[in-house]
C-alpha positions in Angstrom: 150.8 98.0 106.6 154.4 99.2 106.4 155.2 101.9 108.9 156.0 105.4 107.6 159.7 105.8 107.4 161.9 108.9 107.5 164.7 109.7 105.1 166.8 112.8 104.7 167.6 114.6 101.4 169.1 117.8 100.1 167.6 119.8 97.3 169.5 119.9 93.9 169.7 123.0 91.9 170.3 121.2 88.6 168.7 118.2 86.9 169.8 116.1 84.0 172.4 113.3 83.3 175.4 115.5 84.0 174.0 116.7 87.3 173.0 113.2 88.3 176.6 111.9 87.6 178.0 114.7 89.8 175.6 113.7 92.6 176.8 110.1 92.4 180.4 111.1 92.5 179.7 112.8 95.8 178.4 109.5 97.2 174.7 110.3 97.0 171.8 109.0 95.0 169.9 111.4 92.7 166.1 111.3 93.0 163.0 113.2 92.0 159.8 114.0 93.8 156.8 114.7 91.5 153.0 114.7 91.5 150.2 116.4 93.4 150.0 119.2 90.7 153.4 120.6 91.8 156.6 121.0 89.9 159.1 118.1 90.1 161.7 118.6 92.7 165.3 117.2 92.2 166.9 115.9 95.4 169.9 113.9 96.5 169.7 111.0 99.0 172.3 109.4 101.2 173.7 106.4 99.3 174.1 104.0 102.3 170.7 104.7 103.7 169.0 104.5 100.3 170.7 101.2 99.5 169.7 99.7 102.9 166.1 100.8 102.5 165.8 99.3 99.1 167.2 95.9 99.9 165.3 95.7 103.2 162.2 95.0 101.2 158.8 96.6 100.7 160.5 99.7 99.4 157.8 100.4 96.7 154.9 100.0 99.2 156.4 102.2 101.9 155.4 105.8 102.6 158.3 108.0 103.3 158.5 111.4 105.0 161.4 113.0 103.2 163.2 115.8 105.0 164.3 118.1 102.2 166.4 120.9 103.8 164.1 121.0 106.9 160.8 120.7 105.0 158.9 117.4 105.1 157.4 115.9 102.0 155.3 112.7 102.2 155.8 110.5 99.2 156.0 106.9 98.0 158.7 105.4 95.7 157.3 104.8 92.2 160.5 103.3 90.7 164.2 102.9 91.3 167.2 102.0 89.2 170.1 99.8 90.1 173.5 99.8 88.5 173.3 96.8 86.1 176.8 95.6 87.0 177.3 96.5 90.7 173.7 96.4 91.8 173.6 99.6 93.8 171.0 102.4 93.5 171.6 105.1 90.9 168.2 106.8 90.8 164.8 106.9 92.7 161.4 108.4 91.7 159.0 109.5 94.4 155.3 110.4 94.1 153.8 112.9 96.5 150.8 111.6 98.5 148.2 113.3 100.6 145.2 112.3 102.8 142.2 111.1 100.8 144.2 110.2 97.8 144.0 106.8 96.1 147.2 105.4 94.6 148.1 102.2 92.8 150.7 99.8 94.4 152.0 96.4 93.5 152.0 94.0 96.5 153.3 90.5 96.8 151.1 87.4 97.1 151.9 85.1 100.1 150.7 81.6 99.8 149.5 80.0 103.1 147.6 76.8 104.2 149.9 74.3 102.4 149.8 72.0 105.4 145.9 71.8 105.0 145.8 71.2 101.3 144.7 67.6 100.3 146.4 68.1 96.9 149.7 69.0 98.4 149.5 66.1 100.8 148.9 63.8 97.8 152.1 65.0 96.3 150.8 67.9 94.3 152.9 70.9 93.6 152.0 74.5 94.2 152.3 76.6 91.1 152.3 80.4 91.8 150.9 82.0 88.7 150.8 85.6 89.9 153.5 86.6 92.4 152.1 90.2 92.8 148.8 92.0 92.5 148.2 95.7 91.7 145.8 97.4 94.2 144.2 100.8 94.4 144.5 101.9 98.0 144.8 104.9 100.3 148.4 105.8 101.1 147.7 105.2 104.8 146.4 101.6 104.2 149.0 99.9 101.9 149.3 96.2 102.9 152.7 94.6 103.0 151.2 91.6 101.1 148.0 89.7 100.5 147.4 86.1 101.4 146.2 83.3 99.1 145.1 80.3 101.1 145.3 76.9 99.5 143.6 75.2 102.5 141.2 72.6 101.3 142.5 72.7 97.7 142.9 69.4 95.8 145.0 68.7 92.7 143.7 70.7 89.8 142.1 73.4 91.9 143.1 77.1 92.0 142.8 80.2 94.0 141.6 83.2 92.0 141.7 86.9 92.7 138.0 87.0 93.6 138.7 84.4 96.4 141.1 86.8 98.2 139.8 89.0 101.0 141.4 92.4 100.4 142.1 95.0 103.1 139.4 97.5 103.8 139.3 100.2 101.2 141.6 98.2 98.8 140.5 97.3 95.3 142.2 95.2 92.7 142.9 97.2 89.5 142.5 94.2 87.2 139.1 93.6 85.8 140.0 89.9 85.2 139.5 87.2 87.8 143.2 86.3 87.8 144.4 82.8 88.7 146.9 83.3 91.6 147.9 79.8 92.7 147.2 76.3 91.3 147.8 72.8 92.8 149.2 70.8 89.9 149.6 67.0 89.7 153.0 65.5 90.2 154.7 64.2 87.1 154.3 60.6 88.1 150.6 61.0 88.5 150.2 62.7 85.1 152.0 59.7 83.4 149.8 57.2 85.2 146.6 59.0 84.1 147.9 59.3 80.6 148.7 55.6 80.2 145.2 54.2 80.6 143.8 56.9 78.3 146.3 55.9 75.6 145.4 52.3 76.0 141.7 53.0 75.6 142.4 54.7 72.3 144.5 51.7 70.9 142.4 49.5 68.6 142.2 45.8 69.4 144.5 43.5 67.4 
């Protein structure tokens, strides 16, 4: 689980595109905190700190304690926008969280056990079908990632969502048994297997 991080902010009196542009001109990032049955709160974040936190990774699965003019709000980023040309943050949305609440988060899938996969040893290639999985979890138990082990997998075998041991209290939101990783045959092997099949189907002269 990612540690809870602190970030400072200042409250904004105005919202809207014009106000957001004014915030950016001051070297800050406009943001909004919403949820928990309360009114949305417009805030401004430090540009350099926000950019560093986003590009450090795990931003959307990290709980933040946001200091807004001396008052602390616990929230998780729901979305952020980057400038399409210069790739720096231009807006962040936060969702308030509280104890006992269940939230949905998207966590990355890490593939492990490649060195113990017979299929990989035979030249097979790992094909990651799902790079992320959405989970319903407590805000205090958000995993940084989930592991999909290909140990023991041969060519043509797969790891499915039901094969994954999820953290305590976590539940996949998908009702489908998603395929996460497959060990596929190398191109050369596919051609060798296809050739005899084609020969069998050719009528004798």
